[in-house]
Structures are given as structure tokens and as C-alpha cells.
C-alpha positions as CSV (number, residue, x, y, z in Angstrom):
1,X,7.0,35.5,2.6
2,X,9.8,34.1,5.2
3,X,12.2,36.7,4.6
4,X,10.2,39.2,4.6
5,X,10.3,40.4,1.2
6,X,7.2,41.6,-1.5
7,X,7.2,41.1,-5.0
8,X,5.1,41.6,-7.8
9,X,4.2,39.9,-11.1
10,X,2.0,40.6,-13.5
11,X,-1.3,37.9,-13.5
12,X,-1.0,38.7,-18.0
13,X,3.0,37.8,-17.5
14,X,3.8,35.3,-15.0
15,X,6.9,33.9,-17.1
16,X,8.9,37.7,-16.5
17,X,10.7,38.5,-13.0
18,X,9.7,39.6,-10.6
19,X,10.2,43.2,-9.3
20,X,10.6,43.6,-5.4
21,X,8.1,46.1,-3.5
22,X,9.4,46.5,0.2
23,X,10.6,44.3,2.9
24,X,10.5,44.5,6.1
25,X,13.0,42.9,9.0
26,X,11.0,40.5,10.3
27,X,8.6,37.4,8.5
28,X,5.3,39.2,6.9
29,X,1.8,37.8,7.8
30,X,-0.5,39.3,5.7
31,X,-0.9,42.1,3.1
32,X,-3.5,44.0,1.3
33,X,-3.8,47.4,-1.1
34,X,-5.9,50.0,0.4
35,X,-9.0,50.3,-1.9
36,X,-8.5,52.7,-4.1
37,X,-5.1,51.2,-4.8
38,X,-2.8,53.9,-3.5
39,X,-1.8,51.7,-0.4
40,X,-0.2,49.1,0.2
41,X,-0.4,47.6,3.7
42,X,1.5,45.2,5.1
43,X,1.8,43.3,8.9
44,X,4.5,41.5,10.2
45,X,5.7,38.7,13.2
46,X,7.0,42.0,15.3
47,X,3.4,43.1,15.5
48,X,3.6,45.8,13.5
49,X,1.8,46.4,10.0
50,X,3.8,49.3,7.4
51,X,1.8,51.3,5.5
52,X,3.6,51.9,2.6
53,X,2.9,55.2,-0.9
54,X,1.8,52.0,-4.0
55,X,3.7,51.9,-6.6
56,X,6.2,54.1,-5.4
57,X,6.4,51.7,-2.2
58,X,9.9,52.8,-1.0
59,X,7.8,55.7,0.6
60,X,6.6,53.9,3.9
61,X,4.4,57.5,5.4
62,X,3.3,55.6,8.8
63,X,3.1,52.2,10.9
64,X,0.8,51.2,13.0
65,X,1.7,50.1,16.6
66,X,-1.0,48.6,19.4
67,X,-0.5,44.6,19.1
68,X,1.8,42.9,20.7
69,X,1.8,39.4,18.9
70,X,2.2,38.9,15.8
71,X,-0.6,40.3,13.0
72,X,-2.8,37.8,11.4
73,X,-5.2,39.7,9.7
74,X,-5.5,42.8,7.6
75,X,-8.4,45.2,5.6
76,X,-9.3,48.0,4.5
77,X,-12.3,50.2,3.9
78,X,-12.4,53.5,2.7
79,X,-9.7,55.7,5.1
80,X,-10.1,53.2,7.0
81,X,-8.1,49.7,8.2
82,X,-8.6,46.7,10.3
83,X,-6.5,44.6,12.0
84,X,-6.6,41.7,14.0
85,X,-3.8,39.4,15.5
86,X,-2.1,36.5,17.9
87,X,-3.2,38.5,21.3
88,X,-6.7,38.6,20.2
89,X,-7.0,42.2,19.7
90,X,-9.0,43.8,16.7
91,X,-7.5,47.2,16.2
92,X,-9.4,50.1,14.0
93,X,-7.0,53.1,12.6
94,X,-7.2,55.8,10.8
95,X,-5.6,55.1,7.3
96,X,-4.1,58.4,6.5
97,X,-2.1,58.5,9.5
98,X,-2.2,54.9,11.0
99,X,-4.2,56.4,14.1
100,X,-6.0,53.9,16.9
101,X,-9.4,55.0,16.7
102,X,-10.5,52.2,18.7
103,X,-9.4,48.3,19.7
104,X,-11.1,45.2,20.9
105,X,-10.0,42.5,23.1
106,X,-11.9,39.4,22.8
107,X,-12.9,36.7,25.1
108,X,-12.0,33.1,25.8
109,X,-14.5,30.8,23.3
110,X,-14.8,27.2,24.3
111,X,-12.9,24.9,22.4
112,X,-13.3,21.3,21.1
113,X,-9.7,20.2,19.5
114,X,-8.2,17.8,22.1
115,X,-5.1,19.5,24.3
116,X,-1.9,20.0,22.1
117,X,0.8,18.6,24.0
118,X,3.9,21.0,25.3
119,X,6.8,22.2,23.1
120,X,9.8,19.7,23.9
121,X,12.4,21.1,26.5
122,X,15.2,21.5,23.7
123,X,12.8,23.8,21.8
124,X,14.7,27.3,21.1
125,X,12.1,29.1,20.5
126,X,8.2,29.3,22.2
127,X,5.7,27.6,20.0
128,X,2.7,29.3,19.2
129,X,0.1,26.1,20.1
130,X,-2.4,28.0,20.5
131,X,-2.5,29.3,16.3
132,X,-1.2,25.7,14.9
133,X,-3.0,25.2,11.4
134,X,-4.0,28.5,10.4
135,X,-2.1,29.6,7.3
136,X,-0.9,32.7,9.3
137,X,0.9,30.4,11.6
138,X,2.6,28.0,8.9
139,X,3.9,31.6,7.1
140,X,4.8,32.4,9.9
141,X,8.5,30.3,10.7
142,X,6.0,27.7,10.4
143,X,4.6,28.6,13.0
144,X,6.9,29.9,15.5
145,X,6.8,33.0,17.9
146,X,7.2,34.5,20.9
147,X,4.8,34.0,22.5
148,X,4.0,36.4,25.2
149,X,0.2,35.9,26.6
150,X,-2.4,33.2,26.5
151,X,-4.8,35.1,24.3
152,X,-6.5,33.2,21.4
153,X,-5.0,34.3,18.6
154,X,-6.9,35.8,15.6
155,X,-7.6,33.1,12.7
156,X,-9.3,35.2,10.3
157,X,-11.7,37.4,9.6
158,X,-13.9,38.9,7.1
159,X,-15.5,42.4,6.3
160,X,-19.3,43.0,4.9
161,X,-18.6,46.9,3.9
162,X,-22.2,47.6,3.6
163,X,-23.1,46.4,6.7
164,X,-19.5,47.0,8.2
165,X,-20.3,43.5,10.1
166,X,-16.5,42.2,10.9
167,X,-16.9,37.8,11.7
168,X,-13.9,37.3,13.6
169,X,-12.0,33.6,13.5
170,X,-10.5,32.5,17.2
171,X,-8.2,29.8,16.5
172,X,-9.5,26.4,17.8
173,X,-12.7,28.1,18.6
174,X,-16.1,27.2,16.8
175,X,-18.3,30.4,17.9
176,X,-17.1,33.1,15.2
177,X,-17.5,36.4,17.1
178,X,-19.7,39.0,15.1
179,X,-18.0,42.9,15.8
180,X,-20.0,46.0,14.2
181,X,-18.4,48.8,13.1
182,X,-20.5,52.1,14.2
183,X,-20.6,55.6,12.7
184,X,-18.4,57.2,15.3
185,X,-15.3,54.6,15.2
186,X,-15.8,52.0,17.6
187,X,-16.2,48.7,17.9
188,X,-19.2,46.5,19.2
189,X,-19.5,42.7,19.6
190,X,-23.5,42.2,18.2
191,X,-23.9,38.1,17.7
192,X,-22.0,35.2,17.2
193,X,-21.9,32.1,14.5
194,X,-22.0,28.4,16.3
195,X,-19.8,26.1,14.0
196,X,-20.9,22.3,14.0
197,X,-17.3,20.9,15.8
198,X,-14.2,22.3,13.7
199,X,-12.5,25.8,13.8
200,X,-12.3,27.8,10.5
201,X,-10.2,27.5,7.9
202,X,-11.3,30.7,6.6
203,X,-14.5,33.0,6.2
204,X,-15.9,35.5,3.9
205,X,-18.4,37.4,2.3
206,X,-20.9,36.9,-0.7
207,X,-20.9,40.0,-2.5
208,X,-24.7,40.9,-2.8
209,X,-24.6,44.5,-0.9
210,X,-28.8,44.9,-2.0
211,X,-29.2,42.1,0.4
212,X,-28.8,41.0,4.3
213,X,-24.6,39.4,4.2
214,X,-23.8,35.8,3.5
215,X,-21.0,34.6,5.2
216,X,-19.3,31.5,3.2
217,X,-17.0,29.7,6.2
218,X,-14.7,27.5,4.4
219,X,-13.4,24.6,7.9
220,X,-12.6,20.4,7.8
221,X,-16.4,19.4,8.7
222,X,-17.5,15.5,8.1
223,X,-19.9,16.1,6.0
224,X,-19.3,19.9,4.3
225,X,-17.1,22.0,3.2
226,X,-18.3,24.9,3.0
227,X,-21.5,26.3,5.5
228,X,-23.6,29.2,4.7
229,X,-25.1,31.7,7.3
230,X,-27.6,34.6,6.7
231,X,-26.8,38.1,9.2
232,X,-30.0,39.4,9.9
233,X,-30.2,42.5,12.5
234,X,-32.8,42.5,15.3
235,X,-34.5,46.2,16.4
236,X,-31.7,46.0,18.9
237,X,-29.0,45.8,17.3
238,X,-27.9,42.3,17.4
239,X,-26.6,40.5,14.8
240,X,-28.4,36.6,14.1
241,X,-26.9,33.7,11.7
242,X,-29.1,31.7,10.0
243,X,-27.8,28.4,8.3
244,X,-29.0,28.3,4.4
245,X,-30.5,25.4,2.9
246,X,-27.0,24.7,0.3
247,X,-29.6,22.2,-1.4
248,X,-31.2,25.4,-3.4
249,X,-31.8,26.6,-6.2
250,X,-31.2,30.3,-5.3
251,X,-28.1,31.7,-7.7
252,X,-25.7,32.4,-4.9
253,X,-26.1,29.4,-3.3
254,X,-25.9,27.4,-6.6
255,X,-22.7,29.3,-6.8
256,X,-21.3,28.6,-3.1
257,X,-22.9,24.4,-3.6
258,X,-20.4,25.1,-7.3
259,X,-17.3,26.0,-5.0
260,X,-18.2,23.7,-2.1
261,X,-17.4,20.8,-5.0
262,X,-14.3,22.3,-5.6
263,X,-13.6,22.2,-2.2
264,X,-14.3,18.6,-2.1
265,X,-12.6,17.4,-5.6
266,X,-9.7,19.4,-3.8
267,X,-9.1,18.6,0.0
268,X,-11.5,14.8,0.0
269,X,-11.5,12.5,-3.3
270,X,-7.1,13.2,-3.9
271,X,-5.3,9.7,-4.5
272,X,-4.2,8.5,-1.1
273,X,-0.5,10.0,-0.7
274,X,2.3,8.7,0.9
275,X,1.3,9.3,4.2
276,X,-2.0,7.9,3.7
277,X,-5.5,9.0,4.2
278,X,-7.8,11.7,2.6
279,X,-6.2,14.8,0.3
280,X,-8.0,16.5,3.9
281,X,-6.3,15.2,6.0
282,X,-3.3,15.1,4.2
283,X,-3.6,19.0,4.5
284,X,-4.7,19.1,8.0
285,X,-1.6,17.6,9.2
286,X,1.0,19.3,7.2
287,X,0.2,22.2,8.4
288,X,-0.4,21.1,11.7
289,X,3.0,19.4,11.9
290,X,5.0,22.7,10.7
291,X,2.7,24.3,14.0
292,X,2.2,22.6,16.3
293,X,4.8,21.4,19.2
294,X,5.1,17.9,20.4
295,X,3.4,16.6,17.1
296,X,6.8,15.2,15.3
297,X,7.1,13.6,18.7
298,X,3.5,12.4,18.9
299,X,2.8,11.3,15.4
300,X,6.1,9.6,14.3
301,X,6.0,12.3,11.1
302,X,8.8,14.3,9.5
303,X,9.0,18.1,9.5
């Protein structure tokens, strides 16, 4: 929320007033509840992750301090916390006292999108041009934040709890990174997943704890809204990704296909709006217009 406030409302009674839970001085960029439901973690644009008691959110327990740019993702599993930010860093924390256990800074990856124009001289604040188009950037004061380095921001991440594999999407990169969390709380890159031609809008795992992890990737690809990959671990610990055929009749593949059909309905088949183009094109254009420097000047669009 741009004002840094967190509210709650029961899904069974959406007509009831919202309850205020907590507030940050700066804009919020992500939020998650711990697995046991006793902690709420909130990340902001000032590089901090706040751990508060839930539901007594007035009781702030600790603050995670290590990132140097805004927080883009937070996830919990057991008594551990994973975070990522626009500094291209992934961190592993202990939930109890916010102690940093390990961190890993992702190296640059190949990108496919055309270069984005530099911000005009009239801009009073620095734009995060590498985070353009992400939900995190859009939610963070229309993508503006204090650029301090040239690292490629982490746009999304997904954790497979059974295998302790973390998949990380770097903004404007067509390569997902696979990181293993070892039993001694170390982060190690053990593989990658190559995408056809676009960076993803989101990543997630199917809930299949007894089988090989199945990764689902949502992205504005030319032909498909979703891709699925099976991740397997070799004898040397390296992880390889095998793309799944979504025409299969297996139950989990049928579920992915059903989600993909819904996505196509929402993004590709909507009637043309006032700006023209498909629903998907309008969606991406609106997000990029609010996050990329020079977009309005280049395309003549209204903000």
C-alpha cells in the first residue's frame, strides 16, 4: 500500500469495515504471514523487513536489516525467512530474532527487452528502470525509488518447501535461477530455467510434495500464458528443468491448462479498450507506463 498501512478484512464479510493492523513510514512492497500464523512480515521501500506479532501487530518483534534497496519478495518456511530485493540479493534469516544466516547476490543475466530510455532531466526522483513492469515496482509509488546501484532487481520468487528449492526471477531476464537451501542454512545456486523470450510476471510451485517439483511460470509469451517445468536433482546436486507438455491428460497438467485458459481469457480475449490492443497488451503497457522512464515521451501516453 502506497501509504505504508496494513489493513485486514474477513473474506466472509467483505462489507464490514477494515481493521488497521500496522503502519510503515515508507511504502509497503510485500507482506506474508508465517506458517504458524503468529507473525506478520512486511517489507518496504526503505530496505527493511519488519516482523510483528499477529494478531497483536502493535508488538514489533524485530527488523531484518541487510538489503540496500527496496524489498520485493518475502517468504517464510518453518522458523526461516527468505527475502529478495532490488539489490539483486537473496537473504536467509532466522524468524525468531531476524538474524541473517546467509545471503547471495545474483550475477547479471542476459535480457531480451529493448533498452529503456533514460529518465528526463525534469525527473526529481531516480527511476528504477530495471524493475519496470513488476507488480512490486507498480505498487511502490509508481515504480520510483532511490537507485543506488546497477543490480538487476529480483522480481519474483517461489519456494518448494519439501525440496528446499527456491526459484528466483530477475527483472528483464529470461533465465530463472534455482537456489538450494542446505541443512546448514546456506544458499547455493544449483541450476537455471531458460524461458522462451520474455521475463515472467510470476512463478509458483504446484503442491505435489511427493513428486518432483513442478514449476509454473506466468509470462506474456506469444502463444502461451503459462509454462510448466519439472525440476529434477542429479547425483551431483545440480538441478535440471524439463518443460512439460501441457497437452497431457495427467491431473496436475489439466489443472495448469485450466489456469492457462483463464489467463488467456483475461489477458488475450478481452475487448479492445480505449488504448487499443489486446487485454494482455493493455495490461503490460499500463504497468510499464508507470514504471519506465521516458515511456510517456516515447509513446505519447497519458499517465
